[in-house]
Residue frames as qw, qx, qy, qz and C-alpha x, y, z in Angstrom:
[[0.438, -0.765, 0.265, -0.392, -48.17, 32.50, -9.78],
 [0.944, -0.270, 0.186, 0.047, -47.01, 28.95, -9.05],
 [0.789, 0.409, -0.017, 0.458, -44.19, 29.29, -11.56],
 [0.075, 0.823, -0.205, 0.524, -43.16, 32.61, -10.02],
 [0.679, -0.640, 0.274, -0.235, -43.00, 31.14, -6.50],
 [0.966, -0.006, 0.139, 0.217, -41.01, 28.15, -7.77],
 [0.580, 0.623, -0.091, 0.517, -38.56, 30.47, -9.52],
 [0.231, -0.827, 0.259, -0.442, -38.13, 32.57, -6.35],
 [0.857, -0.441, 0.260, -0.061, -37.39, 29.45, -4.33],
 [0.887, 0.285, 0.055, 0.358, -34.88, 28.29, -6.94],
 [0.301, 0.771, -0.180, 0.532, -33.06, 31.65, -6.80],
 [0.512, -0.741, 0.289, -0.326, -32.93, 31.55, -2.99],
 [0.955, -0.186, 0.208, 0.101, -31.53, 28.01, -2.99],
 [0.750, 0.476, -0.006, 0.459, -28.91, 28.88, -5.62],
 [0.042, 0.842, -0.221, 0.490, -27.85, 32.01, -3.74],
 [0.687, -0.625, 0.309, -0.205, -27.24, 29.88, -0.65],
 [0.967, 0.133, 0.011, 0.217, -24.96, 27.48, -2.51],
 [0.493, -0.651, 0.279, 0.506, -21.20, 27.97, -1.94],
 [0.405, 0.793, -0.287, -0.353, -19.33, 29.51, -4.84],
 [0.953, 0.117, 0.215, 0.181, -17.86, 26.87, -7.13],
 [0.248, -0.737, 0.430, 0.459, -14.16, 27.41, -7.75],
 [0.815, 0.578, 0.014, -0.037, -13.40, 27.15, -11.46],
 [0.680, -0.499, 0.363, 0.395, -9.89, 25.75, -11.19],
 [0.653, 0.336, 0.435, 0.521, -9.27, 25.67, -14.92],
 [0.149, 0.900, 0.197, 0.359, -10.16, 29.35, -15.23],
 [0.495, -0.858, 0.100, 0.092, -8.11, 30.17, -12.13],
 [0.668, -0.443, 0.436, 0.409, -4.86, 28.64, -13.39],
 [0.707, 0.551, 0.353, 0.267, -5.03, 29.18, -17.14],
 [0.219, 0.949, -0.059, 0.219, -3.39, 32.62, -16.90],
 [0.592, -0.729, 0.321, 0.122, -0.41, 31.44, -14.82],
 [0.331, 0.694, -0.606, -0.204, 1.53, 30.10, -17.79],
 [0.662, -0.265, 0.683, -0.161, 1.16, 26.52, -16.59],
 [0.827, 0.354, 0.436, -0.004, 0.44, 25.23, -20.11],
 [0.382, 0.883, -0.246, -0.116, 3.06, 27.29, -21.98],
 [0.930, -0.104, 0.205, 0.287, 5.80, 25.02, -23.27],
 [0.323, -0.579, 0.416, 0.623, 8.96, 25.60, -25.29],
 [0.522, 0.612, -0.305, -0.509, 9.74, 25.69, -29.01],
 [0.254, 0.331, -0.903, -0.103, 10.91, 22.08, -28.81],
 [0.840, -0.166, 0.173, -0.487, 8.81, 18.95, -28.38],
 [0.096, -0.355, 0.929, 0.034, 10.04, 15.44, -27.65],
 [0.497, -0.088, -0.760, -0.409, 8.33, 12.23, -28.69],
 [0.272, -0.233, -0.832, 0.425, 7.60, 11.63, -25.00],
 [0.064, 0.400, 0.411, -0.817, 5.62, 14.85, -24.58],
 [0.127, -0.044, -0.588, -0.798, 3.88, 14.91, -27.95],
 [0.256, -0.451, -0.846, -0.129, 0.75, 13.28, -26.51],
 [0.237, -0.634, -0.513, 0.528, 0.24, 16.18, -24.09],
 [0.121, -0.246, 0.190, 0.943, 0.63, 19.00, -26.64],
 [0.380, 0.640, 0.578, -0.334, -2.54, 20.70, -27.82],
 [0.499, 0.821, 0.202, 0.188, -1.26, 23.23, -30.34],
 [0.571, -0.027, -0.021, 0.820, 1.49, 25.74, -31.10],
 [0.025, -0.827, -0.273, 0.490, 1.18, 29.44, -30.32],
 [0.499, 0.861, 0.057, 0.084, 1.78, 32.15, -32.96],
 [0.130, -0.870, 0.476, -0.005, 5.20, 32.64, -31.32],
 [0.642, 0.391, -0.659, -0.024, 6.08, 29.01, -32.01],
 [0.199, -0.329, 0.782, -0.491, 5.69, 27.78, -28.43],
 [0.445, -0.182, -0.845, -0.232, 4.04, 24.41, -27.94],
 [0.457, -0.352, 0.247, -0.779, 1.01, 24.60, -25.68],
 [0.085, 0.012, -0.977, 0.193, 0.16, 21.79, -23.28],
 [0.458, -0.445, -0.593, -0.491, -3.38, 20.50, -22.81],
 [0.215, -0.412, 0.458, -0.758, -4.59, 21.96, -19.49],
 [0.851, -0.200, -0.026, -0.484, -7.25, 19.27, -19.05],
 [0.878, 0.135, -0.427, 0.167, -4.62, 16.55, -19.23],
 [0.243, 0.421, -0.530, 0.694, -2.48, 18.45, -16.72],
 [0.510, -0.356, 0.295, -0.726, -5.34, 18.70, -14.24],
 [0.944, -0.059, -0.196, -0.260, -6.16, 15.03, -14.71],
 [0.711, 0.260, -0.521, 0.395, -2.55, 14.06, -14.00],
 [0.107, -0.458, 0.456, -0.756, -2.63, 16.22, -10.88],
 [0.795, -0.261, 0.100, -0.538, -5.56, 14.11, -9.65],
 [0.925, 0.126, -0.354, 0.056, -3.71, 10.89, -10.44],
 [0.434, 0.399, -0.535, 0.605, -0.64, 12.09, -8.56],
 [0.392, -0.447, 0.336, -0.731, -2.69, 13.18, -5.54],
 [0.936, -0.155, -0.066, -0.311, -4.22, 9.70, -5.29],
 [0.811, 0.271, -0.418, 0.308, -0.77, 8.12, -5.63],
 [0.149, 0.489, -0.480, 0.713, 0.73, 10.38, -2.96],
 [0.615, -0.389, 0.249, -0.639, -2.08, 9.72, -0.50],
 [0.969, -0.018, -0.216, -0.122, -1.77, 5.99, -1.06],
 [0.686, 0.293, -0.447, 0.493, 1.96, 6.07, -0.34],
 [0.520, -0.749, -0.286, 0.296, 1.64, 8.63, 2.46],
 [0.269, 0.919, -0.082, 0.276, 3.08, 12.13, 2.06],
 [0.498, -0.780, 0.378, -0.009, 5.46, 11.51, 4.97],
 [0.813, -0.112, 0.498, 0.280, 7.17, 8.87, 2.81],
 [0.593, 0.720, 0.236, 0.272, 7.80, 11.27, -0.08],
 [0.447, -0.448, 0.130, 0.763, 10.83, 13.35, -0.98],
 [0.410, 0.877, 0.244, 0.050, 10.14, 16.47, -3.06],
 [0.570, -0.455, 0.247, 0.638, 13.41, 17.62, -4.58],
 [0.539, 0.785, 0.224, 0.208, 14.66, 20.08, -7.13],
 [0.565, -0.231, 0.088, 0.787, 17.77, 21.94, -8.15],
 [0.171, 0.604, 0.404, 0.665, 15.67, 24.51, -9.98],
 [0.144, 0.081, -0.331, 0.929, 15.76, 27.90, -8.26],
 [0.415, -0.190, -0.077, -0.886, 12.10, 28.80, -8.61],
 [0.698, -0.232, -0.637, -0.231, 10.94, 25.44, -7.28],
 [0.308, 0.117, -0.692, 0.643, 12.30, 26.09, -3.78],
 [0.307, -0.043, 0.357, -0.881, 9.43, 28.08, -2.26],
 [0.741, -0.011, -0.313, -0.595, 6.69, 25.97, -3.94],
 [0.687, 0.030, -0.719, 0.106, 8.28, 22.79, -2.57],
 [0.116, 0.104, -0.636, 0.756, 8.66, 24.28, 0.90],
 [0.521, -0.037, 0.152, -0.839, 4.95, 25.18, 0.96],
 [0.771, 0.051, -0.530, -0.349, 4.03, 21.77, -0.47],
 [0.537, 0.053, -0.763, 0.355, 5.96, 20.02, 2.30],
 [0.120, -0.116, 0.474, -0.865, 4.59, 22.32, 4.98],
 [0.631, 0.012, 0.050, -0.774, 1.01, 21.48, 4.04],
 [0.866, 0.104, -0.391, -0.294, 1.39, 17.77, 3.32],
 [0.759, -0.535, 0.368, -0.053, 4.11, 16.53, 5.65],
 [0.885, 0.392, -0.041, 0.248, 6.42, 15.51, 2.79],
 [0.598, -0.580, 0.179, 0.523, 10.19, 16.00, 3.10],
 [0.452, 0.890, -0.037, -0.054, 12.24, 18.31, 0.90],
 [0.710, -0.258, 0.300, 0.583, 15.66, 18.17, -0.71],
 [0.346, 0.929, 0.105, -0.076, 16.57, 21.43, -2.41],
 [0.035, -0.838, 0.501, 0.213, 19.66, 22.44, -4.33],
 [0.376, 0.473, -0.781, -0.158, 22.30, 19.93, -5.37],
 [0.946, -0.174, -0.003, -0.274, 21.24, 16.30, -5.03],
 [0.238, -0.671, 0.703, -0.006, 24.18, 14.58, -3.37],
 [0.645, 0.275, -0.679, -0.217, 25.35, 11.37, -5.10],
 [0.346, 0.042, -0.893, 0.284, 24.49, 8.26, -3.12],
 [0.377, -0.166, 0.315, -0.855, 21.50, 9.83, -1.36],
 [0.837, 0.027, 0.064, -0.543, 19.25, 6.99, -2.48],
 [0.885, 0.304, -0.348, -0.061, 21.79, 4.30, -3.30],
 [0.509, 0.358, -0.626, 0.470, 24.59, 4.25, -0.71],
 [0.674, -0.634, -0.354, -0.137, 23.45, 3.10, 2.80],
 [0.713, -0.202, -0.271, 0.615, 26.87, 3.86, 4.27],
 [0.179, 0.408, 0.026, 0.895, 26.45, 7.61, 3.76],
 [0.061, -0.258, -0.623, 0.736, 25.12, 9.72, 6.68],
 [0.363, 0.298, 0.041, -0.882, 22.55, 11.42, 4.45],
 [0.156, -0.050, -0.912, -0.375, 21.22, 8.18, 2.90],
 [0.511, 0.119, 0.373, -0.765, 17.41, 8.01, 2.81],
 [0.081, 0.120, 0.960, 0.239, 14.81, 5.47, 1.73],
 [0.447, 0.242, 0.160, -0.846, 11.67, 7.27, 0.54],
 [0.533, 0.283, 0.797, -0.034, 8.80, 5.42, -1.09],
 [0.447, 0.758, 0.428, 0.205, 8.25, 8.07, -3.74],
 [0.385, -0.287, 0.121, 0.869, 10.25, 10.89, -5.35],
 [0.303, 0.868, 0.390, -0.044, 8.75, 14.09, -6.75],
 [0.485, -0.208, 0.239, 0.815, 10.97, 16.12, -9.09],
 [0.229, 0.770, 0.198, -0.561, 10.40, 19.42, -10.87],
 [0.500, 0.745, -0.315, -0.310, 12.45, 18.84, -14.01],
 [0.983, 0.014, 0.147, 0.113, 13.89, 15.56, -15.39],
 [0.630, 0.611, -0.162, 0.452, 16.83, 17.48, -16.86],
 [0.089, -0.750, 0.373, -0.539, 17.78, 19.59, -13.84],
 [0.664, -0.443, 0.474, -0.371, 17.05, 16.81, -11.33],
 [0.760, 0.367, -0.511, -0.164, 18.83, 14.11, -13.33],
 [0.165, 0.362, -0.836, 0.379, 20.87, 12.81, -10.35],
 [0.506, -0.025, 0.583, -0.635, 17.73, 12.19, -8.31],
 [0.800, 0.324, -0.124, -0.490, 16.11, 10.63, -11.36],
 [0.575, 0.416, -0.704, 0.013, 18.99, 8.19, -11.95],
 [0.001, -0.253, 0.836, -0.487, 19.29, 7.18, -8.30],
 [0.632, 0.069, 0.403, -0.658, 15.56, 6.69, -7.81],
 [0.801, 0.354, -0.329, -0.353, 15.47, 4.54, -10.94],
 [0.445, 0.376, -0.790, 0.191, 18.40, 2.42, -9.73],
 [0.142, -0.133, 0.768, -0.610, 16.82, 2.07, -6.28],
 [0.157, -0.350, -0.889, -0.249, 13.45, 1.10, -7.72],
 [0.017, 0.473, 0.502, -0.724, 11.67, 4.12, -6.24],
 [0.304, 0.703, 0.598, 0.236, 8.65, 5.44, -8.20],
 [0.264, -0.217, 0.052, 0.938, 9.08, 8.93, -9.65],
 [0.233, 0.848, 0.474, -0.051, 6.56, 11.68, -10.29],
 [0.431, -0.196, 0.197, 0.858, 8.00, 14.39, -12.50],
 [0.299, 0.828, 0.208, -0.426, 6.82, 17.73, -13.83],
 [0.567, -0.014, 0.563, 0.601, 7.78, 17.79, -17.50],
 [0.255, 0.670, -0.071, -0.693, 7.81, 20.47, -20.18],
 [0.801, 0.541, 0.042, -0.252, 7.44, 19.92, -23.92],
 [0.490, 0.696, -0.522, 0.054, 11.19, 19.46, -24.40],
 [0.449, -0.527, 0.671, -0.263, 11.78, 16.95, -21.57],
 [0.534, 0.161, -0.818, -0.140, 12.72, 13.28, -21.88],
 [0.605, -0.358, 0.319, -0.635, 10.36, 11.37, -19.59],
 [0.732, 0.144, -0.645, -0.165, 11.27, 7.72, -20.20],
 [0.394, 0.059, -0.787, 0.471, 12.28, 7.21, -16.55],
 [0.330, -0.138, 0.326, -0.875, 9.21, 8.87, -15.00],
 [0.049, 0.261, 0.959, -0.095, 6.41, 6.71, -13.64],
 [0.115, 0.804, 0.575, -0.098, 3.87, 9.54, -13.63],
 [0.344, 0.177, 0.197, 0.901, 4.17, 12.71, -15.72],
 [0.056, 0.801, 0.417, -0.425, 2.65, 16.07, -14.86],
 [0.484, 0.418, 0.358, 0.681, 2.75, 17.94, -18.18],
 [0.146, -0.950, -0.250, 0.118, 3.34, 21.59, -17.34],
 [0.338, 0.801, -0.225, 0.440, 5.65, 24.56, -17.65],
 [0.808, -0.475, -0.202, 0.284, 8.39, 23.72, -15.16],
 [0.536, 0.254, -0.053, 0.803, 10.46, 26.88, -15.75],
 [0.086, -0.622, -0.102, -0.771, 8.27, 29.82, -14.70],
 [0.005, 0.125, -0.650, 0.750, 7.87, 31.09, -11.14],
 [0.580, 0.015, 0.169, -0.797, 4.09, 31.42, -11.35],
 [0.775, 0.139, -0.504, -0.355, 3.70, 28.11, -13.14],
 [0.463, 0.127, -0.810, 0.335, 5.73, 26.13, -10.59],
 [0.211, -0.058, 0.539, -0.813, 3.78, 27.78, -7.78],
 [0.693, 0.072, -0.106, -0.709, 0.53, 26.80, -9.50],
 [0.688, 0.142, -0.701, -0.121, 1.54, 23.17, -9.98],
 [0.305, 0.035, -0.803, 0.511, 2.46, 22.63, -6.34],
 [0.364, 0.010, 0.318, -0.875, -0.61, 24.59, -5.20],
 [0.744, 0.081, -0.344, -0.567, -2.82, 22.34, -7.32],
 [0.580, 0.109, -0.797, 0.130, -1.11, 19.23, -5.94],
 [0.022, 0.024, -0.689, 0.724, -1.64, 20.30, -2.34],
 [0.528, 0.051, 0.088, -0.843, -5.25, 21.23, -3.02],
 [0.762, 0.094, -0.500, -0.400, -6.04, 17.90, -4.67],
 [0.414, 0.106, -0.833, 0.353, -4.26, 15.92, -1.95],
 [0.177, 0.019, 0.558, -0.810, -6.40, 17.64, 0.69],
 [0.667, 0.100, -0.142, -0.725, -9.55, 17.01, -1.36],
 [0.685, 0.126, -0.704, -0.136, -8.71, 13.33, -1.78],
 [0.285, 0.029, -0.796, 0.534, -8.13, 13.04, 1.98],
 [0.302, -0.685, -0.643, -0.163, -11.48, 14.66, 2.71],
 [0.407, -0.462, -0.305, 0.726, -9.86, 17.66, 4.42],
 [0.080, 0.376, -0.136, -0.913, -11.00, 20.14, 1.78],
 [0.567, 0.544, 0.591, -0.184, -14.13, 20.36, -0.33],
 [0.531, 0.367, 0.478, 0.595, -14.05, 21.01, -4.07],
 [0.067, 0.827, 0.303, 0.469, -15.69, 24.41, -3.57],
 [0.540, -0.803, -0.090, 0.235, -13.56, 25.49, -0.62],
 [0.335, 0.849, -0.314, 0.261, -10.59, 27.82, -0.64],
 [0.814, -0.060, -0.387, 0.430, -7.27, 26.74, 0.82],
 [0.493, -0.745, -0.129, 0.431, -5.34, 28.47, 3.58],
 [0.292, -0.502, 0.367, 0.726, -2.80, 29.65, 1.00],
 [0.628, 0.719, 0.118, -0.274, -3.26, 31.01, -2.51],
 [0.847, 0.407, 0.057, 0.336, -1.03, 30.49, -5.55],
 [0.185, 0.865, -0.232, 0.405, 0.91, 33.69, -4.78],
 [0.605, -0.681, 0.372, -0.179, 1.94, 32.22, -1.42],
 [0.925, -0.032, 0.326, 0.190, 3.62, 29.34, -3.26],
 [0.619, 0.741, 0.020, 0.260, 5.52, 31.62, -5.63],
 [0.688, -0.197, -0.048, 0.697, 9.24, 32.31, -5.34],
 [0.018, 0.960, 0.136, -0.245, 9.88, 36.01, -4.95],
 [0.651, 0.618, -0.045, 0.438, 12.21, 37.85, -7.27],
 [0.606, -0.505, -0.111, 0.605, 15.40, 39.12, -5.69],
 [0.040, 0.879, -0.004, -0.475, 16.69, 42.65, -6.29],
 [0.259, -0.412, 0.652, 0.581, 19.34, 41.55, -8.77],
 [0.316, 0.350, 0.832, 0.293, 16.69, 39.92, -10.94],
 [0.156, 0.858, 0.435, -0.224, 14.49, 43.02, -10.86],
 [0.085, -0.786, 0.277, 0.546, 17.38, 45.22, -11.94]]
């Protein structure tokens, strides 16, 4: 009888606990860990295996750990001192949502030469941290931030060269869903680190809200 009562109390307590969000399970199907058929020496450490199709697969646990590292870094610097930039089409909406929720600033499309290095230009800025979506596509931002001594966080795929990045987020930086997931995870972790969101709480926006929508030409 005593054991039965104890078990009933345990079940009641457990039923009252908030649902734990299994982040790894939530994001695994978004393609965030799916790489390319090429791997560089820089990204080798983050690769877990190759798929039957010959695509290198990134280690999701390492990706999530790097997300936590980046969130701490961003909060230390202050999101208002960060520029999130990308010339990659599908990164636009994710970056806009990221900036909306964190207070960071965005630079989308072509990165104008001199943005970080020429004080005489009207669009010259002095951020304390740069966040890029692809070291290859965002090479101008990468070069200028390096020359200006500005730390760089970069999302990198298996085929990227990452020698100029200070912090690497190993992830698929090509897919719409994957890019949405990365920026969603970053926002979520930033809010958790700031104490504005609990580990088991849901955010205002879901991954789909961060995803770039396909235009009619693409659908056709």
